C-alpha positions in Angstrom: 114.9 94.7 107.8 114.7 95.4 111.5 112.6 98.5 110.8 110.1 96.5 108.7 109.9 93.8 111.4 109.1 96.3 114.1 106.5 98.0 111.9 104.8 94.6 111.2 104.9 93.7 114.9 103.3 97.0 115.8 100.6 96.5 113.1 99.9 93.0 114.4 99.5 94.2 118.0 97.2 97.0 116.8 95.2 94.5 114.8 94.7 92.2 117.8 93.4 95.1 120.0 91.0 96.2 117.2 89.8 92.7 116.2 86.7 92.9 118.4 85.6 96.3 116.9 86.1 94.9 113.4 83.8 91.9 114.0 81.0 94.1 115.4 80.1 95.5 112.0 80.2 92.3 110.0 76.8 91.3 108.6 75.0 94.6 109.6 73.5 97.2 107.4 75.8 100.2 107.3 72.9 102.7 107.5 72.0 101.3 111.0 75.5 101.4 112.4 76.5 103.8 115.1 79.3 106.3 114.6 82.0 104.2 116.3 81.0 101.2 114.2 81.3 103.2 111.0 84.6 104.6 112.2 85.9 101.0 112.7 85.0 100.2 109.1 87.0 103.1 107.7 89.9 102.7 110.1 90.2 99.1 109.0 90.2 100.1 105.4 93.0 102.7 106.1 94.9 100.0 108.1 94.6 97.6 105.2 95.9 100.2 102.8 98.9 101.1 105.0 99.7 97.4 105.5 99.7 96.8 101.8 101.9 99.9 101.2 104.5 98.7 103.7 104.5 95.1 102.5 102.6 94.1 99.4 100.0 91.4 100.2 99.8 92.2 103.9 96.5 94.1 103.4 95.0 91.2 101.5 96.0 88.9 104.4 94.4 91.3 106.8 91.2 91.2 104.7 91.5 87.3 104.6 91.8 87.3 100.8 94.8 85.0 100.8 94.4 83.8 97.2 95.4 87.3 96.0 98.8 87.3 97.6 100.5 84.9 95.0 99.0 87.0 92.2 100.5 90.2 93.6 103.9 88.6 94.1 103.8 87.0 90.6 103.2 90.4 89.1 105.8 92.2 91.2 108.3 89.4 90.6 107.7 89.3 86.8 108.2 93.0 86.4 111.2 92.9 88.8 112.8 90.2 86.6 112.0 92.1 83.5 113.7 95.2 85.0 116.9 93.3 86.0 117.3 91.5 82.6 116.7 94.6 80.5 118.9 96.8 82.8 121.7 94.3 82.3 121.4 94.4 78.5 121.0 98.2 78.6 124.3 98.6 80.6 126.0 96.1 78.2 125.1 98.1 75.0 125.7 101.4 76.8 129.3 100.3 77.6 129.6 99.3 73.9 128.5 102.8 72.7 130.8 104.5 75.2 133.7 102.3 74.0 133.1 103.3 70.3 132.7 107.0 71.1 135.3 107.8 73.7 138.0 108.8 71.2 140.5 106.4 72.9 142.0 103.9 70.4 143.1 101.5 73.3 139.4 100.9 74.3 138.0 97.8 72.8 134.2 97.4 72.6 132.8 94.4 74.5 130.6 93.5 71.5 132.6 94.2 68.4 130.1 92.5 66.2 127.7 95.5 66.7 128.5 98.8 65.2 128.1 102.1 67.2 124.8 102.8 65.6 123.5 99.3 66.2 124.6 99.4 69.8 122.9 102.8 70.2 119.6 101.4 68.8 119.7 98.3 71.1 120.6 100.5 74.1 117.5 102.6 73.6 115.4 99.6 73.0 116.4 97.9 76.3 116.1 101.2 78.2 112.5 101.5 76.9 111.8 97.9 78.1 113.4 98.6 81.5 111.2 101.7 81.9 108.1 99.7 81.0 109.1 97.3 83.8 109.3 100.1 86.3 105.9 101.4 85.2 104.4 97.9 85.4 105.9 97.3 88.8 104.4 100.6 90.1 101.0 99.8 88.7 100.9 96.4 90.3 102.0 97.9 93.6 99.3 100.6 93.4 96.6 98.1 92.5 97.7 96.1 95.5 97.0 99.0 97.8 93.8 100.0 96.1 92.5 96.4 96.3 93.2 96.1 100.0 91.3 99.4 100.6 88.3 98.3 98.5 88.1 94.9 100.1 88.2 96.4 103.5 85.4 98.8 102.6 83.3 96.0 101.1 83.6 93.7 104.1 80.1 94.6 105.3 78.5 94.5 101.8 75.4 92.4 101.8 75.2 89.7 99.1 72.4 87.7 100.6 69.7 85.9 98.5 67.1 88.5 99.5 68.1 90.9 96.8 65.8 90.8 93.7 64.9 92.8 90.6 61.6 92.9 88.8 61.2 94.2 85.2 57.6 95.0 84.3 56.0 96.7 81.3 54.6 100.1 82.0 51.9 102.1 80.2 50.4 105.5 81.0 47.8 107.7 79.4 48.0 111.5 79.8 46.1 114.5 78.5 47.7 117.0 76.1 46.3 120.1 74.4 45.7 118.1 71.3 44.1 115.1 73.0 45.1 112.0 74.9 48.5 110.3 74.5 49.8 107.0 75.6 53.4 106.4 76.9 54.9 103.0 77.3 58.1 101.9 79.0 59.8 99.5 81.3 59.5 99.6 85.0 62.5 98.4 87.1 61.9 97.6 90.8 64.7 96.7 93.2 63.7 94.8 96.3 66.0 94.8 99.4 64.6 92.6 102.1 
């Protein structure tokens, strides 16, 4: 716990010292940025990824996307709860299978209403659900890191009203060895102002 607190304190201090360089690139076209300004964009993306890897949701807070934090913790909490409940059931049926098959007549199964075969089937079923919970937890954790990285990269993306697209019909006539031919199509023009 102390280790996590010291890492978070370090990241907060680093964030405060680099806050001015991060605000320099907001609202500018990335093709006109200088090399240090481009480096600030990529270092902020790396910083957001590391922060999310250390503590899920911290990278989203760094990117000022606070609304994503409850979604991340709901996913992690849901899969964590799924893991705990299925692991408890798995251990219960596992102990029942061991009690049936340990060749000791003094051992009494904890769930005598289930036979050895039924307990084995239920044990495997709950193990599968427990493993799905681990996979789901890992996927949500990775999506958290990827999302923080992508949001930091797209911080300077321009979504102004000056973007437009024009679709126009197109027709051209060209000469071939057998005569003239006409080609028609659709012209797409993107305007970035």
